[in-house]
Every structure is written in structure tokens, then in C-alpha cells.
Chimera marker file (.cmm) of the C-alpha trace (Angstrom):
<marker_set name="trace">
<marker id="1" x="5.302" y="-18.072" z="-19.445" r="1" g="1" b="0" radius="0.5"/>
<marker id="2" x="4.280" y="-20.208" z="-16.454" r="1" g="1" b="0" radius="0.5"/>
<marker id="3" x="0.670" y="-20.388" z="-18.128" r="1" g="1" b="0" radius="0.5"/>
<marker id="4" x="2.058" y="-21.399" z="-21.982" r="1" g="1" b="0" radius="0.5"/>
<marker id="5" x="4.550" y="-24.570" z="-20.031" r="1" g="1" b="0" radius="0.5"/>
<marker id="6" x="1.137" y="-25.626" z="-17.617" r="1" g="1" b="0" radius="0.5"/>
<marker id="7" x="-1.081" y="-25.577" z="-20.864" r="1" g="1" b="0" radius="0.5"/>
<marker id="8" x="1.394" y="-27.816" z="-22.960" r="1" g="1" b="0" radius="0.5"/>
<marker id="9" x="2.056" y="-30.146" z="-20.198" r="1" g="1" b="0" radius="0.5"/>
<marker id="10" x="-1.576" y="-30.837" z="-19.643" r="1" g="1" b="0" radius="0.5"/>
<marker id="11" x="-1.571" y="-31.429" z="-23.726" r="1" g="1" b="0" radius="0.5"/>
<marker id="12" x="1.309" y="-33.848" z="-23.107" r="1" g="1" b="0" radius="0.5"/>
<marker id="13" x="-0.647" y="-35.996" z="-20.427" r="1" g="1" b="0" radius="0.5"/>
<marker id="14" x="-3.567" y="-36.399" z="-21.947" r="1" g="1" b="0" radius="0.5"/>
<marker id="15" x="-2.927" y="-39.583" z="-24.018" r="1" g="1" b="0" radius="0.5"/>
<marker id="16" x="-0.647" y="-41.141" z="-20.833" r="1" g="1" b="0" radius="0.5"/>
<marker id="17" x="-1.921" y="-44.501" z="-19.241" r="1" g="1" b="0" radius="0.5"/>
<marker id="18" x="-2.156" y="-43.783" z="-15.444" r="1" g="1" b="0" radius="0.5"/>
<marker id="19" x="-1.929" y="-47.364" z="-13.047" r="1" g="1" b="0" radius="0.5"/>
<marker id="20" x="-4.855" y="-48.735" z="-11.583" r="1" g="1" b="0" radius="0.5"/>
<marker id="21" x="-3.114" y="-47.003" z="-8.217" r="1" g="1" b="0" radius="0.5"/>
<marker id="22" x="-2.071" y="-44.065" z="-9.084" r="1" g="1" b="0" radius="0.5"/>
<marker id="23" x="-5.457" y="-42.731" z="-11.182" r="1" g="1" b="0" radius="0.5"/>
<marker id="24" x="-7.382" y="-41.424" z="-7.666" r="1" g="1" b="0" radius="0.5"/>
<marker id="25" x="-3.496" y="-39.386" z="-6.836" r="1" g="1" b="0" radius="0.5"/>
<marker id="26" x="-3.621" y="-38.478" z="-10.418" r="1" g="1" b="0" radius="0.5"/>
<marker id="27" x="-6.639" y="-36.784" z="-10.375" r="1" g="1" b="0" radius="0.5"/>
<marker id="28" x="-6.512" y="-34.933" z="-7.190" r="1" g="1" b="0" radius="0.5"/>
<marker id="29" x="-3.635" y="-33.167" z="-8.743" r="1" g="1" b="0" radius="0.5"/>
<marker id="30" x="-5.583" y="-32.551" z="-11.808" r="1" g="1" b="0" radius="0.5"/>
<marker id="31" x="-8.059" y="-30.450" z="-9.667" r="1" g="1" b="0" radius="0.5"/>
<marker id="32" x="-5.191" y="-28.496" z="-8.273" r="1" g="1" b="0" radius="0.5"/>
<marker id="33" x="-3.879" y="-27.266" z="-11.548" r="1" g="1" b="0" radius="0.5"/>
<marker id="34" x="-7.347" y="-26.476" z="-12.710" r="1" g="1" b="0" radius="0.5"/>
<marker id="35" x="-8.124" y="-24.331" z="-9.473" r="1" g="1" b="0" radius="0.5"/>
<marker id="36" x="-4.492" y="-22.882" z="-9.599" r="1" g="1" b="0" radius="0.5"/>
<marker id="37" x="-4.957" y="-21.730" z="-13.258" r="1" g="1" b="0" radius="0.5"/>
<marker id="38" x="-7.956" y="-20.173" z="-12.419" r="1" g="1" b="0" radius="0.5"/>
<marker id="39" x="-6.686" y="-18.267" z="-9.492" r="1" g="1" b="0" radius="0.5"/>
<marker id="40" x="-3.769" y="-17.313" z="-11.888" r="1" g="1" b="0" radius="0.5"/>
<marker id="41" x="-6.269" y="-15.995" z="-15.003" r="1" g="1" b="0" radius="0.5"/>
<marker id="42" x="-8.334" y="-14.121" z="-11.398" r="1" g="1" b="0" radius="0.5"/>
<marker id="43" x="-5.146" y="-12.149" z="-10.370" r="1" g="1" b="0" radius="0.5"/>
<marker id="44" x="-3.815" y="-11.983" z="-14.109" r="1" g="1" b="0" radius="0.5"/>
<marker id="45" x="-7.535" y="-9.908" z="-14.695" r="1" g="1" b="0" radius="0.5"/>
<marker id="46" x="-6.877" y="-8.217" z="-11.339" r="1" g="1" b="0" radius="0.5"/>
<marker id="47" x="-3.353" y="-6.920" z="-12.582" r="1" g="1" b="0" radius="0.5"/>
<marker id="48" x="-5.131" y="-5.476" z="-15.449" r="1" g="1" b="0" radius="0.5"/>
<marker id="49" x="-7.460" y="-3.805" z="-13.931" r="1" g="1" b="0" radius="0.5"/>
<marker id="50" x="-5.546" y="-2.010" z="-11.576" r="1" g="1" b="0" radius="0.5"/>
<marker id="51" x="-2.950" y="-1.266" z="-14.197" r="1" g="1" b="0" radius="0.5"/>
<marker id="52" x="-6.046" y="0.047" z="-16.159" r="1" g="1" b="0" radius="0.5"/>
<marker id="53" x="-7.121" y="2.472" z="-13.273" r="1" g="1" b="0" radius="0.5"/>
<marker id="54" x="-3.640" y="3.583" z="-12.381" r="1" g="1" b="0" radius="0.5"/>
<marker id="55" x="-3.340" y="4.740" z="-16.132" r="1" g="1" b="0" radius="0.5"/>
<marker id="56" x="-6.838" y="6.583" z="-15.743" r="1" g="1" b="0" radius="0.5"/>
<marker id="57" x="-5.923" y="8.325" z="-12.544" r="1" g="1" b="0" radius="0.5"/>
<marker id="58" x="-2.493" y="9.480" z="-13.679" r="1" g="1" b="0" radius="0.5"/>
<marker id="59" x="-4.309" y="11.027" z="-16.587" r="1" g="1" b="0" radius="0.5"/>
<marker id="60" x="-6.485" y="12.793" z="-14.511" r="1" g="1" b="0" radius="0.5"/>
<marker id="61" x="-4.140" y="14.042" z="-11.986" r="1" g="1" b="0" radius="0.5"/>
<marker id="62" x="-1.954" y="15.478" z="-15.400" r="1" g="1" b="0" radius="0.5"/>
<marker id="63" x="-5.218" y="17.041" z="-16.922" r="1" g="1" b="0" radius="0.5"/>
<marker id="64" x="-6.179" y="19.137" z="-13.504" r="1" g="1" b="0" radius="0.5"/>
<marker id="65" x="-2.103" y="19.488" z="-12.286" r="1" g="1" b="0" radius="0.5"/>
<marker id="66" x="-2.087" y="21.916" z="-16.007" r="1" g="1" b="0" radius="0.5"/>
<marker id="67" x="-5.455" y="24.011" z="-14.672" r="1" g="1" b="0" radius="0.5"/>
<marker id="68" x="-4.626" y="26.771" z="-12.663" r="1" g="1" b="0" radius="0.5"/>
<marker id="69" x="-5.337" y="26.711" z="-8.707" r="1" g="1" b="0" radius="0.5"/>
<marker id="70" x="-8.558" y="28.832" z="-8.870" r="1" g="1" b="0" radius="0.5"/>
<marker id="71" x="-10.258" y="26.439" z="-11.166" r="1" g="1" b="0" radius="0.5"/>
<marker id="72" x="-14.329" y="24.854" z="-10.350" r="1" g="1" b="0" radius="0.5"/>
<marker id="73" x="-13.874" y="20.910" z="-10.296" r="1" g="1" b="0" radius="0.5"/>
<marker id="74" x="-15.887" y="18.719" z="-9.794" r="1" g="1" b="0" radius="0.5"/>
<marker id="75" x="-16.131" y="14.926" z="-8.599" r="1" g="1" b="0" radius="0.5"/>
<marker id="76" x="-18.282" y="12.290" z="-9.841" r="1" g="1" b="0" radius="0.5"/>
<marker id="77" x="-20.556" y="10.646" z="-6.641" r="1" g="1" b="0" radius="0.5"/>
<marker id="78" x="-23.126" y="8.197" z="-8.886" r="1" g="1" b="0" radius="0.5"/>
<marker id="79" x="-25.361" y="10.249" z="-10.557" r="1" g="1" b="0" radius="0.5"/>
<marker id="80" x="-24.136" y="13.862" z="-9.056" r="1" g="1" b="0" radius="0.5"/>
<marker id="81" x="-20.906" y="15.477" z="-9.391" r="1" g="1" b="0" radius="0.5"/>
<marker id="82" x="-19.808" y="17.364" z="-6.086" r="1" g="1" b="0" radius="0.5"/>
<marker id="83" x="-17.972" y="20.560" z="-6.416" r="1" g="1" b="0" radius="0.5"/>
<marker id="84" x="-14.673" y="19.845" z="-4.054" r="1" g="1" b="0" radius="0.5"/>
<marker id="85" x="-11.528" y="22.154" z="-4.107" r="1" g="1" b="0" radius="0.5"/>
<marker id="86" x="-8.544" y="21.585" z="-6.397" r="1" g="1" b="0" radius="0.5"/>
<marker id="87" x="-5.931" y="20.418" z="-3.949" r="1" g="1" b="0" radius="0.5"/>
<marker id="88" x="-8.395" y="17.851" z="-2.148" r="1" g="1" b="0" radius="0.5"/>
<marker id="89" x="-9.239" y="16.333" z="-5.948" r="1" g="1" b="0" radius="0.5"/>
<marker id="90" x="-5.482" y="16.221" z="-6.921" r="1" g="1" b="0" radius="0.5"/>
<marker id="91" x="-4.992" y="14.326" z="-3.368" r="1" g="1" b="0" radius="0.5"/>
<marker id="92" x="-7.653" y="11.845" z="-4.095" r="1" g="1" b="0" radius="0.5"/>
<marker id="93" x="-6.304" y="11.332" z="-7.626" r="1" g="1" b="0" radius="0.5"/>
<marker id="94" x="-2.684" y="10.736" z="-6.209" r="1" g="1" b="0" radius="0.5"/>
<marker id="95" x="-3.771" y="8.719" z="-3.200" r="1" g="1" b="0" radius="0.5"/>
<marker id="96" x="-5.529" y="6.560" z="-6.030" r="1" g="1" b="0" radius="0.5"/>
<marker id="97" x="-2.720" y="6.182" z="-8.197" r="1" g="1" b="0" radius="0.5"/>
<marker id="98" x="-0.725" y="5.179" z="-5.011" r="1" g="1" b="0" radius="0.5"/>
<marker id="99" x="-3.207" y="2.469" z="-4.122" r="1" g="1" b="0" radius="0.5"/>
<marker id="100" x="-3.429" y="0.995" z="-7.631" r="1" g="1" b="0" radius="0.5"/>
<marker id="101" x="0.397" y="1.139" z="-8.187" r="1" g="1" b="0" radius="0.5"/>
<marker id="102" x="0.585" y="-0.851" z="-4.133" r="1" g="1" b="0" radius="0.5"/>
<marker id="103" x="-2.197" y="-3.567" z="-5.720" r="1" g="1" b="0" radius="0.5"/>
<marker id="104" x="-0.108" y="-4.058" z="-8.782" r="1" g="1" b="0" radius="0.5"/>
<marker id="105" x="2.765" y="-4.810" z="-6.832" r="1" g="1" b="0" radius="0.5"/>
<marker id="106" x="0.928" y="-6.982" z="-4.339" r="1" g="1" b="0" radius="0.5"/>
<marker id="107" x="-0.685" y="-9.198" z="-7.048" r="1" g="1" b="0" radius="0.5"/>
<marker id="108" x="2.511" y="-9.549" z="-8.667" r="1" g="1" b="0" radius="0.5"/>
<marker id="109" x="4.417" y="-10.966" z="-5.782" r="1" g="1" b="0" radius="0.5"/>
<marker id="110" x="1.670" y="-13.659" z="-5.474" r="1" g="1" b="0" radius="0.5"/>
<link id1="1" id2="2" r="1" g="1" b="0" radius="0.2"/>
<link id1="2" id2="3" r="1" g="1" b="0" radius="0.2"/>
<link id1="3" id2="4" r="1" g="1" b="0" radius="0.2"/>
<link id1="4" id2="5" r="1" g="1" b="0" radius="0.2"/>
<link id1="5" id2="6" r="1" g="1" b="0" radius="0.2"/>
<link id1="6" id2="7" r="1" g="1" b="0" radius="0.2"/>
<link id1="7" id2="8" r="1" g="1" b="0" radius="0.2"/>
<link id1="8" id2="9" r="1" g="1" b="0" radius="0.2"/>
<link id1="9" id2="10" r="1" g="1" b="0" radius="0.2"/>
<link id1="10" id2="11" r="1" g="1" b="0" radius="0.2"/>
<link id1="11" id2="12" r="1" g="1" b="0" radius="0.2"/>
<link id1="12" id2="13" r="1" g="1" b="0" radius="0.2"/>
<link id1="13" id2="14" r="1" g="1" b="0" radius="0.2"/>
<link id1="14" id2="15" r="1" g="1" b="0" radius="0.2"/>
<link id1="15" id2="16" r="1" g="1" b="0" radius="0.2"/>
<link id1="16" id2="17" r="1" g="1" b="0" radius="0.2"/>
<link id1="17" id2="18" r="1" g="1" b="0" radius="0.2"/>
<link id1="18" id2="19" r="1" g="1" b="0" radius="0.2"/>
<link id1="19" id2="20" r="1" g="1" b="0" radius="0.2"/>
<link id1="20" id2="21" r="1" g="1" b="0" radius="0.2"/>
<link id1="21" id2="22" r="1" g="1" b="0" radius="0.2"/>
<link id1="22" id2="23" r="1" g="1" b="0" radius="0.2"/>
<link id1="23" id2="24" r="1" g="1" b="0" radius="0.2"/>
<link id1="24" id2="25" r="1" g="1" b="0" radius="0.2"/>
<link id1="25" id2="26" r="1" g="1" b="0" radius="0.2"/>
<link id1="26" id2="27" r="1" g="1" b="0" radius="0.2"/>
<link id1="27" id2="28" r="1" g="1" b="0" radius="0.2"/>
<link id1="28" id2="29" r="1" g="1" b="0" radius="0.2"/>
<link id1="29" id2="30" r="1" g="1" b="0" radius="0.2"/>
<link id1="30" id2="31" r="1" g="1" b="0" radius="0.2"/>
<link id1="31" id2="32" r="1" g="1" b="0" radius="0.2"/>
<link id1="32" id2="33" r="1" g="1" b="0" radius="0.2"/>
<link id1="33" id2="34" r="1" g="1" b="0" radius="0.2"/>
<link id1="34" id2="35" r="1" g="1" b="0" radius="0.2"/>
<link id1="35" id2="36" r="1" g="1" b="0" radius="0.2"/>
<link id1="36" id2="37" r="1" g="1" b="0" radius="0.2"/>
<link id1="37" id2="38" r="1" g="1" b="0" radius="0.2"/>
<link id1="38" id2="39" r="1" g="1" b="0" radius="0.2"/>
<link id1="39" id2="40" r="1" g="1" b="0" radius="0.2"/>
<link id1="40" id2="41" r="1" g="1" b="0" radius="0.2"/>
<link id1="41" id2="42" r="1" g="1" b="0" radius="0.2"/>
<link id1="42" id2="43" r="1" g="1" b="0" radius="0.2"/>
<link id1="43" id2="44" r="1" g="1" b="0" radius="0.2"/>
<link id1="44" id2="45" r="1" g="1" b="0" radius="0.2"/>
<link id1="45" id2="46" r="1" g="1" b="0" radius="0.2"/>
<link id1="46" id2="47" r="1" g="1" b="0" radius="0.2"/>
<link id1="47" id2="48" r="1" g="1" b="0" radius="0.2"/>
<link id1="48" id2="49" r="1" g="1" b="0" radius="0.2"/>
<link id1="49" id2="50" r="1" g="1" b="0" radius="0.2"/>
<link id1="50" id2="51" r="1" g="1" b="0" radius="0.2"/>
<link id1="51" id2="52" r="1" g="1" b="0" radius="0.2"/>
<link id1="52" id2="53" r="1" g="1" b="0" radius="0.2"/>
<link id1="53" id2="54" r="1" g="1" b="0" radius="0.2"/>
<link id1="54" id2="55" r="1" g="1" b="0" radius="0.2"/>
<link id1="55" id2="56" r="1" g="1" b="0" radius="0.2"/>
<link id1="56" id2="57" r="1" g="1" b="0" radius="0.2"/>
<link id1="57" id2="58" r="1" g="1" b="0" radius="0.2"/>
<link id1="58" id2="59" r="1" g="1" b="0" radius="0.2"/>
<link id1="59" id2="60" r="1" g="1" b="0" radius="0.2"/>
<link id1="60" id2="61" r="1" g="1" b="0" radius="0.2"/>
<link id1="61" id2="62" r="1" g="1" b="0" radius="0.2"/>
<link id1="62" id2="63" r="1" g="1" b="0" radius="0.2"/>
<link id1="63" id2="64" r="1" g="1" b="0" radius="0.2"/>
<link id1="64" id2="65" r="1" g="1" b="0" radius="0.2"/>
<link id1="65" id2="66" r="1" g="1" b="0" radius="0.2"/>
<link id1="66" id2="67" r="1" g="1" b="0" radius="0.2"/>
<link id1="67" id2="68" r="1" g="1" b="0" radius="0.2"/>
<link id1="68" id2="69" r="1" g="1" b="0" radius="0.2"/>
<link id1="69" id2="70" r="1" g="1" b="0" radius="0.2"/>
<link id1="70" id2="71" r="1" g="1" b="0" radius="0.2"/>
<link id1="71" id2="72" r="1" g="1" b="0" radius="0.2"/>
<link id1="72" id2="73" r="1" g="1" b="0" radius="0.2"/>
<link id1="73" id2="74" r="1" g="1" b="0" radius="0.2"/>
<link id1="74" id2="75" r="1" g="1" b="0" radius="0.2"/>
<link id1="75" id2="76" r="1" g="1" b="0" radius="0.2"/>
<link id1="76" id2="77" r="1" g="1" b="0" radius="0.2"/>
<link id1="77" id2="78" r="1" g="1" b="0" radius="0.2"/>
<link id1="78" id2="79" r="1" g="1" b="0" radius="0.2"/>
<link id1="79" id2="80" r="1" g="1" b="0" radius="0.2"/>
<link id1="80" id2="81" r="1" g="1" b="0" radius="0.2"/>
<link id1="81" id2="82" r="1" g="1" b="0" radius="0.2"/>
<link id1="82" id2="83" r="1" g="1" b="0" radius="0.2"/>
<link id1="83" id2="84" r="1" g="1" b="0" radius="0.2"/>
<link id1="84" id2="85" r="1" g="1" b="0" radius="0.2"/>
<link id1="85" id2="86" r="1" g="1" b="0" radius="0.2"/>
<link id1="86" id2="87" r="1" g="1" b="0" radius="0.2"/>
<link id1="87" id2="88" r="1" g="1" b="0" radius="0.2"/>
<link id1="88" id2="89" r="1" g="1" b="0" radius="0.2"/>
<link id1="89" id2="90" r="1" g="1" b="0" radius="0.2"/>
<link id1="90" id2="91" r="1" g="1" b="0" radius="0.2"/>
<link id1="91" id2="92" r="1" g="1" b="0" radius="0.2"/>
<link id1="92" id2="93" r="1" g="1" b="0" radius="0.2"/>
<link id1="93" id2="94" r="1" g="1" b="0" radius="0.2"/>
<link id1="94" id2="95" r="1" g="1" b="0" radius="0.2"/>
<link id1="95" id2="96" r="1" g="1" b="0" radius="0.2"/>
<link id1="96" id2="97" r="1" g="1" b="0" radius="0.2"/>
<link id1="97" id2="98" r="1" g="1" b="0" radius="0.2"/>
<link id1="98" id2="99" r="1" g="1" b="0" radius="0.2"/>
<link id1="99" id2="100" r="1" g="1" b="0" radius="0.2"/>
<link id1="100" id2="101" r="1" g="1" b="0" radius="0.2"/>
<link id1="101" id2="102" r="1" g="1" b="0" radius="0.2"/>
<link id1="102" id2="103" r="1" g="1" b="0" radius="0.2"/>
<link id1="103" id2="104" r="1" g="1" b="0" radius="0.2"/>
<link id1="104" id2="105" r="1" g="1" b="0" radius="0.2"/>
<link id1="105" id2="106" r="1" g="1" b="0" radius="0.2"/>
<link id1="106" id2="107" r="1" g="1" b="0" radius="0.2"/>
<link id1="107" id2="108" r="1" g="1" b="0" radius="0.2"/>
<link id1="108" id2="109" r="1" g="1" b="0" radius="0.2"/>
<link id1="109" id2="110" r="1" g="1" b="0" radius="0.2"/>
</marker_set>
């Protein structure tokens, strides 16, 4: 993967002597590399969070779709639960699944 290649490149460069004139340029490139590596880690973490949330919403949606339309359902709002119509809860879960999927796609491209 890209991350493995970057880490390997950094290990190889650790023993190389840099000419005096290129030292500042090398340090600048090294700082940019570290920033990119941090951004890469942050994006990966965001992707994992969105995938986990998407899966949670899919499981919730599957559970409530198995219930009858006449069942009473509640949605968490902070520390309380609010009674909601079944169709409204299904629509909000479908929207959440869609949003998480789009977020993962967007993050995967960047």
C-alpha cells in the first residue's frame, strides 16, 4: 500500500548523507511528508468511522423493517426517547445509510 511504501522510503532515507545546500529543501520535503502521512491517517480513521456508522444504520433499518407498521417505535434524542412514526424512522435510517456511503466514497477519492 501507499503507507507501507512511504514508511519504507523514510527508513531508507534515515542513513543518507544530504549535501549542505539541499538540507533545507530536504527538511521541507520531510515536513510535507509528515503532514501528508497525518492527513492520510485522519482520512483512514474517518472512513472507518463512516463505515461503522453505515453498518449500524443498516442493522437498525433491517431490524425495524421486520416489525409491523403498527408498532410503536422510539428514537433517542440525547438522554430521552421520542416516539416517532415507523415510516419517519425508516426514512431517517435510509438517509443516514446513504449519507455514510457518500461520505466514504468522497473520502476514498480524496
